[in-house]
C-alpha positions in Angstrom: 13.8 37.3 -14.0 11.9 36.2 -10.9 12.0 32.6 -9.9 8.6 30.7 -10.1 7.3 30.2 -6.5 7.0 26.8 -5.2 3.5 26.0 -4.2 3.1 23.6 -1.0 1.1 20.3 -1.8 -2.7 20.7 -1.1 -3.6 19.5 2.4 -7.0 18.1 3.7 -8.0 17.2 7.1 -8.6 13.5 8.3 -12.2 12.8 9.3 -11.0 10.5 12.0 -8.2 12.3 13.8 -8.8 15.8 12.2 -5.0 16.2 11.7 -4.1 18.1 8.5 -1.9 16.2 5.9 -0.8 16.3 2.2 -3.7 15.0 0.1 -1.1 12.4 -1.2 -0.7 11.1 2.4 -4.4 10.5 2.8 -7.2 8.0 1.5 -9.9 9.8 -0.5 -13.5 8.7 -0.5 -16.4 10.0 -2.8 -20.0 9.3 -3.2 -21.6 6.9 -5.6 -24.8 8.1 -7.5 -26.6 6.0 -4.9 -25.2 8.1 -2.0 -22.9 5.4 -0.8 -19.3 6.2 0.4 -16.7 4.7 -2.0 -12.9 4.5 -1.4 -11.1 6.3 -4.2 -7.6 4.9 -3.8 -6.4 6.4 -7.0 -7.8 9.8 -6.1 -9.3 10.0 -9.7 -13.0 9.8 -9.4 -15.1 12.7 -10.0 -17.0 14.7 -7.2 -16.5 16.0 -3.8 -13.9 14.1 -1.7 -13.7 13.3 1.9 -10.2 12.1 3.5 -9.0 10.0 6.3 -5.3 9.1 7.3 -3.9 6.0 5.8 -4.9 4.3 9.0 -7.7 1.8 9.8 -8.1 3.3 13.2 -8.9 6.9 11.7 -11.4 5.2 9.2 -13.1 3.3 11.8 -13.3 6.5 13.8 -14.8 8.5 11.1 -17.5 5.8 10.6 -18.4 5.5 14.2 -18.7 9.6 14.5 -20.8 9.8 11.4 -18.1 12.3 9.9 -18.8 11.1 6.2 -22.3 12.6 6.5 -21.0 15.8 7.9 -18.3 15.9 5.3 -20.7 15.5 2.3 -23.4 17.6 4.0 -26.1 14.9 3.6 -27.0 11.5 5.0 -24.8 8.9 3.2 -24.6 5.2 3.3 -21.6 3.9 5.2 -21.0 0.3 6.2 -20.1 -0.6 9.8 -16.7 0.4 10.8 -15.2 -3.0 10.6 -16.8 -3.6 7.3 -15.5 -0.5 5.8 -12.0 -1.1 7.1 -12.2 -4.7 5.6 -13.2 -3.1 2.3 -10.4 -0.7 2.1 -7.8 -3.3 3.4 -8.9 -5.7 0.7 -8.8 -3.0 -2.1 -5.3 -2.0 -1.0 -4.2 -5.7 -0.8 -5.5 -6.2 -4.3 -3.5 -3.2 -5.4 -0.3 -4.8 -4.1 -1.1 -8.1 -5.8 -1.9 -6.3 -9.0 1.5 -4.5 -9.3 3.3 -7.6 -8.3 1.3 -9.6 -11.1 2.3 -6.8 -13.4 5.9 -7.1 -12.6 5.8 -10.8 -13.1 4.2 -10.6 -16.5 6.8 -8.0 -17.4 9.6 -10.6 -16.5 10.8 -8.4 -13.6 10.3 -10.9 -10.7 12.6 -13.6 -9.2 11.1 -15.7 -6.7 12.4 -18.3 -4.1 14.7 -17.8 -1.2 17.9 -19.2 -2.9 17.2 -17.4 -6.2 16.6 -14.1 -4.5 19.7 -14.5 -2.4 21.8 -15.2 -5.5 20.3 -12.1 -7.2 21.3 -10.0 -4.3 24.8 -11.2 -4.5 25.0 -10.8 -8.4 26.1 -7.7 -10.4 22.4 -7.0 -11.5 20.9 -6.6 -8.1 17.1 -6.3 -7.7 15.6 -3.0 -6.7 13.3 -4.4 -4.1 12.9 -7.7 -2.1 9.7 -8.8 -0.5 9.7 -11.3 2.2 6.5 -13.4 3.2 5.4 -12.6 6.7 5.2 -16.5 7.5 8.7 -17.2 6.3 10.7 -19.0 9.0 12.9 -17.0 11.2 16.0 -18.5 10.0 15.4 -17.7 6.2 13.9 -14.3 6.9 16.8 -13.2 9.0 19.3 -14.3 6.4 17.6 -12.6 3.5 17.0 -9.5 5.4 20.6 -9.4 6.4 21.8 -10.0 3.0 19.4 -7.2 1.7 20.8 -4.9 4.4 24.3 -5.6 3.3 23.7 -4.7 -0.2 21.5 -1.8 0.6 18.2 -3.3 -1.1 15.0 -2.3 0.3 13.4 -5.4 2.0 9.8 -5.4 3.1 7.8 -8.0 4.9 4.3 -8.4 3.1 1.7 -11.1 2.3 2.1 -14.8 2.8 4.1 -17.5 1.0 0.8 -18.8 -0.6 -0.1 -15.3 -1.7 3.3 -15.1 -3.5 2.9 -18.6 -5.0 -0.7 -17.7 -6.2 0.1 -14.5 -7.9 3.3 -16.0 -9.6 1.4 -19.2 -10.6 4.0 -21.3 -8.7 4.3 -23.2 -5.4 4.4 -21.1 -2.1 7.5 -18.6 -2.2 9.1 -17.3 0.9 10.8 -14.4 -1.0 10.2 -12.3 -4.2 12.7 -9.9 -5.8 11.7 -7.3 -8.3 14.2 -6.1 -10.8 15.2 -2.3 -10.9 12.8 -0.1 -12.9 9.7 2.1 -12.7 7.7 -0.7 -11.3 9.8 -0.9 -8.2 8.8 2.5 -7.0 5.0 1.9 -7.7 5.0 -1.3 -5.9 7.0 -0.1 -2.9 4.5 2.9 -2.7 1.4 0.7 -2.6 2.9 -1.7 -0.2 3.8 1.3 2.0 0.3 2.5 2.0 -1.1 -0.9 2.8 1.4 -1.4 5.7 0.5 2.1 7.0 -3.2 1.3 6.9 -2.8 -2.1 8.8 -0.6 -0.1 11.3 2.5 -2.0 10.7 4.4 1.2 10.0 3.5 4.9 11.1 2.9 7.7 8.6 4.8 10.9 9.5 
């Protein structure tokens, strides 16, 4: 009996840099009925798609060079590059906050530097630690070192006020998410958001 062949993931070219990548490593855009370019972050909207890298620079280049009109083979409505970049960044940020809020409602979140540190030392270790970008250097280094020692992924994202707002609490310097399916989903949307902001590089 022959073994099933493995199909490579579908690839598309970025409108900004023209490099070819797996569709899952790109941002998809579609046209609204009014002919407006709409980000399709979940890649589920119907219609022809156009793509850019998960990069604000590639998106801005695609807008400046009128690549969306070429991709859709018609004149389309595209905001100025800085506005389009701001829109996609805001949508990505909202996705991160949405997943974090979902984890909180599911009782999967521990917040506050001391409680997060205690959780990492416990037998029931978190699956992911998030550190606010405006956390003090001393607290940040201590939490990152502890996460590294226990091999727990630790990412810097959002601010202390952002964490507090989504959790309905005072500002929080650190948040931990208990192991489970939400960890992978949350880590995935954070990676894409940080890629878009240029904080990490997509390979």
